[in-house]
N, C-alpha and C positions, 0 to 999 in steps of 0.2 A: 475502582479495583475490580468490581464485579464484571464490568464491561470488558476489561482487559483479560480476565480469566475466561470469559465466554468466547472472546475472539481467539484466544490461544487454543481453546478446546476445539473450536470450529476449524482453525487452521490445521490442527493435528488430524482431525477427521478427514479434511479435504485431502491432505497429503497421503493418508492411508488409503483413501479411495482411489487416488491417482496411481499409487503404487500397485494396488490390486488390479486396476484397469490395465496398467502396463504389463503386468505379469500374466494377463489373460483370464483372471478369475471372473471378472464381470462379463466376459464374453464366453464363459465356459459353457459347454454343451449342457443339455437338459438334465444329464445324470450327475451334475455337480453335487457335492455333499449337501445334504439336506434339501436339495431342490425338489419341489413337488410336481409330479406329473399330472396330466389330465387324468382324472380319476372318476370312475363310475362305481356303483355299488349295487349288488344284488342281495336280496334278503335270503338268508339261509333258513332251513327248517327250524333252527333254534331261535330265529328272530334276530340274530346278530348280523353284522355286515361282513360280506366276503368281498375283498378288494378285487378290482379288475383294472389293470394298468394298460394305458396306451403306450406301447413300446415304440416310440419314435414315429417313423413313417409307416411302420407296419400296422396291420389291423389290430384292434384291441384284443388282448389275450386274456382269457378267463383263467382263474386260478387252476381249474381242472386241466385246461390245455397246457398251461405253463408248467405244471408239475408232472404230467403224465409221462413226458419224455425223460424226466429226471427221476424216475422211480419214486414218485411222490409219496409223502410230501417233502422229501429231501434227497437230492441227488448224491450227497456225500455219505449217505447211509447205504449200506449194501441192501439191495432189494430182497435178497433171499433170507436175510436175518429177520426172524419174527420179532415183533415188538413185544417187550416184556410187560407192557401195560397198555390199556386202551387209549390213553391220552398223552399228549406231549407238549412241551414248550421248547422251541428251538431258538437258541441265542445265536444270532447271525451277524456277520460283518461283510461288507462288500466294498468294491473299489468306487472311487468317485474322482472328480477332478482335483480335489484338495485332500482332506484328511481321510476320507472314507466315511462310511455310515454304519451304525449298529442298530439293529431292529430285531423284532421277534416274529417268528411263525408260531402259531399254536392251533391245536385242533385235535381231531380224533385220528388215531393211527390207521384205521381202516379206510379213511376217506382221502381222496386226492385234493379236494378243496382245502384251502388254508385261510386262516384269519391272520392278518398282518397288523402289527402295532409298532410304532416307533415315533420318536420325538424329533421334529424338524421345524424350521421356520415356515410360516404360512406363505402360500402362493408360490408360483414357479419363477418368480423374479429373484435374481441373485442379491438384490439390494438389502432385503431383510437379513439375509445370511451375513453380509458384510457388517451391517449395523449391529448384529447380534454379538459381535466381538467387543463392542463398546457399551452395550445396554441390553435390556431385555426386550425381545420382540415377540409379536404374536406367533403362536405355534399351531401346528397341526399334528395329529397323533395317529394318523392312519398310514397307509402305504405310500411310499414315494417311488419315483422312477427307478427301475432296476431291482426292486426288492423281490420280484418274482423271476428274475433272470439269473440262471445258474452261472452264466459266463462271468458275472461280476462278483460272485461269491469268493471271499478270501479266507473265511474261517466260520466254523459253526460248532455248537455244542448242544446236542439234543438231550433233554432230560424228560423222562417219562413220569406220568402221574397216575395214581389209582383212580378208579371211578368215583371214589368218595372225595378225593382231594381236588380233582380237576375243576369242578364247578366253582370252588372257592378261589382257586388261582385265576381262572378266567374272569370271574367277577372282579377280582382285584385289578387285573390288567385294564378292564373296561372302566373301572372307577378312576384309575390313574390317568387314563386318557381324558376323562372328563374334568379332572381337577388339576391339569397341568397346562394352563393357558399361555405360558411364556417359554421361550427358548433363549438360552444364552450359551455362548461357546465354552465357557469355563465352569459354569454352575449347573443349571438344568439343561444338560445337553443329551445327546443320544445314548451315550454310555451310562450316564446317570440314570436314565429312564429304564434301560434293561436291567441295571443293577438293582433298582428298587424291586423289580419282579423277582430277581434271583434271591435277594435277601428274604422276601416274603416266603419263598419256597424253602428256606433254610439253608441256602448255599452260601459259602464264603465268597466275598466279592473283593476285587482289587480296586485301585484308585480309578475314579471315573475320568481322570485326566489322561489316561493312556489312550493311544490311538485305537479306533474300533477293532482292527484286526488283532492288535496286541491285547486288548481288553478281553476279547472272547477267548483267545488262546490261554491267557492267564487265568481266566475264570475256570476253564476246564482243568488246568493244571492244579489250581488251588483246591479243587474238589476231587482230585485223584481220578478224573474222568468218569466218576460214577454216573450211571445213566438212570437212576431212580431217585426221586425226591419224596419225602414224607413230611407233611406239615406238622409243626409243633402243636401240641395240645392247646386248644383254645383259639386256633386260627379259624 
């Protein structure tokens, strides 16, 4: 009986992989949902890592270069509008070959360099992504391909933090990165990840089963587009 169950499960997985191959998912370009790009890192003055993404065939783009043309650190924000607080977390969604991807930018408002955090399957192979629809797969929590490219952006919601609250939120993000070793399409996925940060900041959050673009837009709507967060006492 156990052998029949295992053969049935394997047959279902094989059929799913064949269907995904036929639909082009396994041959998707490098910016497919959750696909991880060739990635380097430079140490910022704060000692944290600042992502640098290799944008396809072009030369590697530094966060400063990627954001300078976009009125960094976010093109969707009007450059002439002064930041109401010195630090921010930007909840973002971008296009991809499948569902899209949700991730975070965070940092200091006066600086163009950005920190990037997001949950996605490890390696740039599409295989872990496909398997992650049936099981838990090893994750990575840094930048993925396209996270610094404004042309892929579909939604964003920027929330500012005081100088007192920012270190606590940033420390929580980094802790979450270190303690989320697995990715799964319906449980610990990219929207779940940014939702954990939003909840820590005191924001109301929608279902993590929404598509990334819908999730970010709903997050903004649920919180009445307020652009300032204050941590609850004891955080």
